[in-house]
C-alpha positions in Angstrom: 1.0 138.2 144.9 4.0 140.0 143.5 7.3 139.4 145.3 9.0 142.3 143.6 7.8 145.5 142.3 8.7 146.7 138.9 12.2 147.9 138.7 12.6 151.1 136.8 14.7 150.7 133.6 15.4 147.0 134.2 15.3 145.8 130.5 18.0 148.3 129.6 20.2 147.2 132.5 19.8 143.5 131.6 20.9 144.3 128.0 24.0 146.1 129.3 25.0 143.3 131.5 24.5 140.7 128.7 26.7 142.6 126.2 29.4 143.0 129.0 29.6 139.3 129.6 29.7 138.6 125.9 32.6 141.0 125.4 34.4 139.4 128.3 34.1 135.9 127.0 35.3 137.1 123.5 38.3 138.7 125.0 39.2 135.7 127.0 38.9 133.4 124.0 41.0 135.6 121.8 43.7 136.0 124.5 43.8 132.2 125.0 44.0 131.6 121.3 46.8 134.2 120.8 48.7 132.6 123.8 48.6 129.1 122.2 49.9 130.2 118.8 52.6 132.5 120.0 56.1 130.7 120.6 57.1 130.7 124.2 60.3 132.2 125.2 63.0 129.6 125.9 65.3 130.5 128.6 69.0 130.2 127.7 70.7 127.1 128.8 72.9 127.6 131.8 76.6 127.3 131.4 77.9 123.8 132.0 79.1 123.3 135.5 82.9 122.6 135.5 83.5 119.0 136.5 86.5 117.3 138.2 89.2 116.2 135.9 88.4 112.8 134.5 84.6 112.9 135.5 82.1 112.7 132.6 80.5 116.0 131.8 76.7 116.0 131.5 74.6 118.1 129.1 72.1 120.6 130.5 68.5 119.5 130.6 66.2 120.7 127.8 63.9 123.5 128.9 61.0 125.3 127.5 59.8 123.2 124.6 59.4 119.4 125.2 62.8 117.8 124.8 61.4 115.2 122.4 60.0 118.0 120.1 63.5 119.5 119.7 65.1 116.3 118.6 65.9 115.9 114.9 65.7 112.2 113.6 68.2 111.5 110.8 68.8 108.2 109.2 72.6 107.4 108.6 73.5 106.3 105.1 77.0 104.9 104.7 78.6 106.0 101.4 81.8 103.8 101.7 81.4 100.1 100.8 84.2 98.0 102.1 84.9 94.9 100.1 84.8 92.2 102.8 86.2 89.6 100.4 89.7 91.3 100.1 92.3 89.2 101.8 95.5 90.8 103.0 96.9 88.0 105.2 99.0 85.0 104.4 97.1 81.8 104.9 98.3 78.4 105.9 97.5 75.1 104.0 98.2 71.6 105.1 99.4 69.3 102.4 97.1 66.4 101.7 97.4 63.1 99.7 97.4 63.9 95.9 98.3 67.6 96.2 100.7 69.2 93.8 102.1 72.8 93.6 100.0 73.4 90.5 96.7 72.2 92.1 97.2 74.2 95.2 98.1 77.4 93.3 95.0 76.9 91.1 92.8 76.7 94.1 94.0 80.0 95.5 94.1 81.6 92.0 97.9 82.1 92.2 100.8 81.4 90.0 102.8 78.2 91.0 105.9 80.3 91.2 104.3 82.4 94.0 103.5 79.3 96.1 106.9 77.8 95.3 109.0 80.9 96.4 106.9 81.6 99.5 107.9 78.1 100.7 111.3 77.7 99.2 113.0 76.4 102.3 110.3 73.8 102.8 110.5 72.6 99.1 114.3 72.6 99.4 114.6 73.7 95.8 112.1 71.2 94.2 108.3 71.4 94.1 108.4 67.5 94.2 109.4 67.8 98.0 105.7 67.7 99.2 104.8 65.5 102.1 101.5 65.0 103.7 101.1 67.2 106.9 103.5 69.9 105.7 102.1 73.4 106.1 102.5 75.8 103.3 102.3 79.7 103.4 99.7 80.8 100.8 100.2 84.6 99.9 97.1 86.7 99.3 98.2 87.6 95.8 100.9 87.0 93.3 104.4 88.3 94.2 107.2 87.7 96.6 106.6 86.8 100.3 110.0 88.2 101.5 111.8 87.7 104.7 113.5 91.0 105.9 117.1 90.7 106.3 119.9 92.6 108.2 120.8 95.8 106.3 117.5 95.8 104.2 115.8 99.2 103.6 112.6 99.9 101.8 114.5 101.4 98.8 117.0 98.5 98.6 114.4 95.8 98.7 112.2 97.6 96.1 115.3 98.1 93.9 116.1 94.3 94.4 112.8 93.3 92.9 112.4 96.2 90.5 109.3 97.6 92.0 108.4 101.1 93.4 108.9 101.5 97.2 105.2 102.6 97.5 104.1 99.1 96.4 105.7 97.6 99.5 104.9 100.5 101.8 101.1 100.8 100.9 100.3 97.1 100.9 97.8 96.9 103.8 98.8 93.5 104.9 102.3 94.6 105.6 101.0 97.0 108.4 103.9 99.4 108.0 103.8 102.6 110.0 104.2 105.3 107.3 105.4 107.8 109.8 108.2 105.5 110.9 108.6 102.7 108.3 110.9 100.4 110.3 110.7 96.7 109.6 112.4 94.3 112.0 114.8 91.6 110.8 113.1 88.4 110.2 109.7 89.9 109.6 107.7 88.8 106.5 106.5 91.4 104.0 104.5 90.9 100.8 105.8 92.5 97.6 102.8 92.4 95.2 103.8 91.7 91.5 107.5 91.1 92.3 109.5 88.2 90.9 112.9 86.8 91.8 115.6 87.4 89.2 116.4 83.6 89.3 112.8 82.5 89.5 112.1 79.6 87.2 109.1 79.7 84.8 106.5 77.1 85.5 105.1 75.7 82.3 101.5 75.2 81.4 101.1 71.5 80.8 98.9 69.9 78.1 98.0 66.3 77.5 98.9 66.0 73.8 102.2 65.4 72.1 103.9 68.5 70.6 105.7 66.8 67.7 105.0 64.2 65.0 107.7 62.1 66.5 106.1 62.0 69.9 102.6 61.6 68.4 104.0 58.5 66.5 105.1 57.1 69.8 101.7 57.5 71.3 102.9 60.1 73.9 104.6 59.6 77.1 104.4 60.6 80.8 102.8 64.0 81.2 105.1 66.9 82.0 105.3 68.2 85.5 105.4 71.8 84.2 109.0 72.6 85.2 112.5 71.5 84.7 114.9 70.1 87.2 118.7 69.8 86.9 119.9 66.9 84.7 123.3 66.7 86.5 124.6 66.7 90.0 126.8 69.7 89.3 125.1 73.0 88.8 127.9 75.0 87.3 129.4 75.6 83.9 132.2 73.7 82.2 132.3 75.3 78.8 130.0 77.7 77.0 127.0 79.5 78.4 123.8 80.0 76.5 124.3 82.5 73.7 128.1 82.6 73.8 129.4 82.1 70.2 126.1 81.1 68.9 125.9 78.4 71.6 122.3 77.1 71.8 122.5 75.5 75.3 124.6 75.4 78.4 127.6 73.1 79.2 127.3 71.6 82.6 130.3 70.1 84.4 130.0 66.4 84.5 132.8 63.8 84.9 133.1 61.0 82.4 130.4 58.4 83.2 128.4 60.7 85.5 124.6 60.1 85.6 122.5 62.3 83.3 118.8 62.5 84.2 115.6 63.7 82.4 114.8 67.2 83.3 111.1 66.6 83.0 108.7 63.7 82.1 107.8 62.9 78.5 108.7 60.6 75.7 112.1 59.9 74.1 112.0 61.0 70.5 115.7 60.7 69.7 118.3 58.3 71.0 121.2 58.6 68.5 124.7 57.2 68.5 127.6 58.7 66.6 131.1 60.1 67.0 130.1 63.2 65.2 126.3 63.4 64.7 126.1 67.0 63.8 128.5 67.8 66.7 126.2 66.3 69.3 127.9 62.8 69.4 125.6 60.5 71.4 122.5 62.4 72.0 119.0 62.0 73.7 116.0 64.1 73.0 112.8 64.2 75.0 109.4 65.6 74.1 107.5 66.8 77.0 104.1 67.2 75.3 103.7 70.9 76.0 105.8 72.5 73.2 109.0 72.0 75.1 111.8 69.6 74.2 115.1 68.9 76.1 118.3 67.7 74.4 121.3 66.0 76.1 124.5 65.8 74.1 128.1 64.4 74.2 127.0 61.3 76.2 129.3 58.3 76.6 126.3 56.0 77.0 122.6 56.1 76.2 120.2 54.1 78.4 116.9 54.8 76.6 115.4 54.1 73.2 113.0 56.1 70.9 109.4 56.0 72.1 110.4 55.2 75.7 108.1 56.9 78.1 110.3 58.7 80.6 109.7 60.1 84.1 111.5 63.2 85.4 114.7 62.3 87.1 115.2 59.0 85.5 118.6 58.2 84.2 118.8 58.5 80.4 122.6 58.2 79.9 126.1 59.0 81.1 128.2 62.0 80.5 130.9 61.8 78.0 133.2 63.5 75.4 131.6 62.5 72.1 130.9 64.8 69.1 132.3 68.3 69.0 133.5 68.2 72.6 136.7 69.0 74.4 136.6 67.1 77.8 133.6 65.4 79.4 130.6 67.5 80.2 126.9 67.7 79.3 125.6 70.0 76.6 122.0 70.7 77.7 119.3 72.5 75.6 115.6 73.5 76.1 113.7 74.2 72.9 110.3 75.8 72.8 108.4 75.3 69.5 111.6 74.1 68.0 113.6 77.3 68.9 116.2 77.2 71.6 115.5 79.2 74.8 117.8 80.0 77.8 117.7 77.1 80.2 118.7 79.3 83.1 115.2 80.9 82.7 113.5 77.5 83.3 115.6 75.4 85.6 114.6 75.4 89.2 116.9 76.7 91.8 119.1 73.9 93.2 
């Protein structure tokens, strides 16, 4: 039994509906695809809301696209490399048994003069004045560790040590405010490369004798590397170095005053004579490093040739022998046989 009768024109109607549905689906799919690939409009961020003074301001929240999608990730690459080994501060070192100014300077890669002048008051004029437990100032580099005095200015101190003012101003360890370069009295500043006009020259010591006479004696005590004063008086009584061809300096010394070895070494001359080439009674010491010291016009000689001698040991007594007018000490320092100015080598008293 037929439920429905034959509908007139039904195949044609069915085909029309099928094509309509297909067209509708295609349109929907095309619309959805176009919507996905078209950038969405991002609404403008609202103006930040004014906050109360002192309150932290917050940024507006991200809108439209996902906030994570908007972020740009960038790795930071530092171009400036800071040398962490550079030292701008003065260090402290505590004296231990067996220390010397030369050994301490070598450890810190400094000149012994730098260590000596940075601690002049502690040394009391002589590098021999080292005692266990003393604390030394160790500058970061060679130069002068200077105490600022009343009336000092950047220009006057730079001129005093024959350096450019910028050297003092720009040394980072001095922490000078370039907009107001005021340094308080008593403050310490580092002057890189500077030297004192009266700074003694410390001598590189060697273990061999520097002359045939010293070699024949078998050598003596090793040099300390610097010269101390051979007399108690530290002023002239006669000619200075270079005056009228004078090859030494004449120290004031009363008749019979003690004359001491300026450095350690070996005695290579202990000669007596009223004239003796003008030197009178004379002692010569070879210090084993190219330096020789000579002590003339003595009234007495306490040593003999080939005696090993320690610095500061008595070698004779002041007198008026040889080409001399009044008791004094004629003192010479020779380097490689040539006289040099003793003032350049003697430690400050």
